[in-house]
C-alpha positions in Angstrom: 0.0 0.0 0.0 1.5 3.3 -1.0 1.4 6.5 1.1 -1.6 8.1 -0.7 -3.6 4.9 -0.1 -2.5 4.9 3.5 -3.5 8.5 3.8 -6.9 7.8 2.2 -7.5 5.1 4.8 -6.7 7.6 7.6 -8.9 10.4 6.4 -11.8 8.2 5.2 -13.7 8.2 8.6 -13.5 12.0 8.7 -15.0 12.8 5.3 -18.7 13.6 5.5 -19.2 12.7 1.8 -17.2 9.5 0.8 -17.9 10.2 -2.9 -15.4 13.0 -2.7 -12.6 10.5 -2.0 -12.9 9.1 -5.5 -11.3 12.2 -6.9 -8.5 12.3 -4.4 -5.2 13.6 -5.9 -2.2 15.6 -4.7 -4.0 18.9 -5.0 -7.1 17.8 -2.9 -7.6 20.3 -0.1 -8.8 18.6 3.1 -11.1 21.5 4.1 -12.4 22.8 0.8 -12.6 19.6 -1.2 -13.2 17.0 1.4 -15.2 19.2 3.8 -13.1 18.0 6.8 -13.5 20.5 9.7 -10.5 21.8 11.5 -11.1 19.7 14.7 -11.0 16.6 12.6 -7.9 17.8 10.8 -6.1 17.6 14.1 -7.4 14.1 14.6 -6.1 13.2 11.1 -2.7 14.6 12.0 -2.6 12.5 15.2 -3.6 9.4 13.2 -0.9 10.1 10.7 1.7 10.4 13.5 0.6 7.1 14.9 0.4 5.3 11.6 3.8 6.4 10.3 5.4 6.6 13.8 6.5 10.2 13.3 6.1 13.5 15.1 4.8 16.5 13.2 5.6 19.9 14.7 3.3 22.9 14.8 4.8 24.3 11.6 4.1 21.1 9.8 0.6 20.9 11.1 -0.2 24.4 9.8 1.1 23.4 6.3 -0.8 20.2 6.2 -3.9 21.4 4.3 -3.8 19.2 1.2 -2.7 15.8 0.1 0.5 17.0 -1.5 1.6 18.9 1.7 0.7 15.9 3.9 2.7 13.5 1.8 5.7 15.9 1.8 5.6 16.3 5.5 5.3 12.5 6.0 8.3 12.0 3.7 10.3 14.7 5.5 9.6 13.2 8.9 10.3 9.6 7.8 13.7 10.8 6.4 14.7 12.0 9.9 14.3 8.5 11.3 
């Protein structure tokens, strides 16, 4: 399973309209496109940290607004291990 598939599994429970996940791509915005609220975005970040066994700092959290940014931050944190 690649990272985008893993990310999809993590965000799926937080997406009010699962149909929107069908068009998931690097430019998909979590809030605008998937209608994930900011409280759930924090939960997603915590789930990502747990899944990938990484720690995301506040700066990373603020940038994690779309799929591309999330994958970049995951890669960046995994590279530190």
